[in-house]
C-alpha positions as CSV (number, residue, x, y, z in Angstrom):
1,X,22.2,22.5,-3.1
2,X,21.5,19.0,-1.9
3,X,18.5,17.2,-3.3
4,X,15.4,17.0,-1.2
5,X,13.8,13.5,-0.9
6,X,10.2,12.9,-1.5
7,X,9.0,9.6,0.1
8,X,5.6,8.1,-0.9
9,X,3.8,4.8,-1.1
10,X,1.9,5.2,-4.4
11,X,-1.5,5.9,-2.9
12,X,-3.7,8.6,-4.4
13,X,-2.8,11.1,-1.7
14,X,0.9,10.4,-2.4
15,X,0.6,10.6,-6.2
16,X,-1.2,13.9,-5.9
17,X,1.4,15.3,-3.6
18,X,4.2,14.1,-5.9
19,X,2.7,16.0,-8.8
20,X,2.4,19.2,-6.7
21,X,5.9,18.9,-5.4
22,X,7.4,18.5,-8.9
23,X,5.5,21.6,-9.9
24,X,7.2,23.5,-7.1
25,X,10.7,22.1,-7.1
26,X,12.6,21.2,-10.3
27,X,12.7,17.5,-10.9
28,X,16.5,17.4,-10.9
29,X,16.5,18.7,-7.3
30,X,14.1,16.0,-5.9
31,X,14.8,12.4,-5.4
32,X,11.5,10.5,-5.4
33,X,11.4,7.3,-3.4
34,X,8.4,5.0,-3.7
35,X,8.5,3.0,-0.4
36,X,5.7,0.7,-1.6
37,X,8.1,-0.6,-4.4
38,X,11.4,-0.4,-2.5
39,X,10.8,-1.4,1.1
40,X,14.6,-1.5,1.7
41,X,14.4,2.4,1.9
42,X,12.0,2.3,4.8
43,X,14.8,2.1,7.4
44,X,16.6,5.1,5.8
45,X,13.3,7.1,5.8
46,X,12.8,6.3,9.5
47,X,16.3,7.4,10.3
48,X,15.6,10.7,8.6
49,X,12.5,11.2,10.8
50,X,9.8,10.2,8.4
51,X,6.7,8.9,10.3
52,X,4.2,8.8,7.5
53,X,4.0,9.4,3.8
54,X,3.9,11.4,1.7
55,X,6.8,13.3,3.3
56,X,9.4,15.6,2.0
57,X,12.9,15.6,3.6
58,X,14.6,19.0,3.1
59,X,18.3,19.4,2.5
60,X,18.4,20.9,6.1
61,X,17.1,17.6,7.4
62,X,13.7,18.9,8.4
63,X,10.8,16.6,7.5
64,X,7.6,17.9,6.1
65,X,4.8,15.4,6.5
66,X,2.2,16.2,3.8
67,X,-1.4,15.2,4.4
68,X,-1.6,11.6,5.5
69,X,-1.5,8.6,3.2
70,X,0.0,5.9,5.3
71,X,2.2,5.4,8.4
72,X,5.7,4.0,8.0
73,X,4.5,1.1,10.3
74,X,1.8,0.2,7.7
75,X,4.4,0.0,5.0
76,X,6.6,-2.6,6.7
């Protein structure tokens, strides 16, 4: 199984979602990317369909936008 990718920006909504995701999915199956710390990954996130964070990109390519912390545009 390919890893899923969890994108976030470090806000309280994102941190809470990250904790919940890691309770549901084993940590070795999730790549966590903090877009607030690594802005070079924003383009990759956009190409995958991420419009806001927190978001989970499944191995199928489907994007699950979780709650609303910040738009990708706000992170640029």
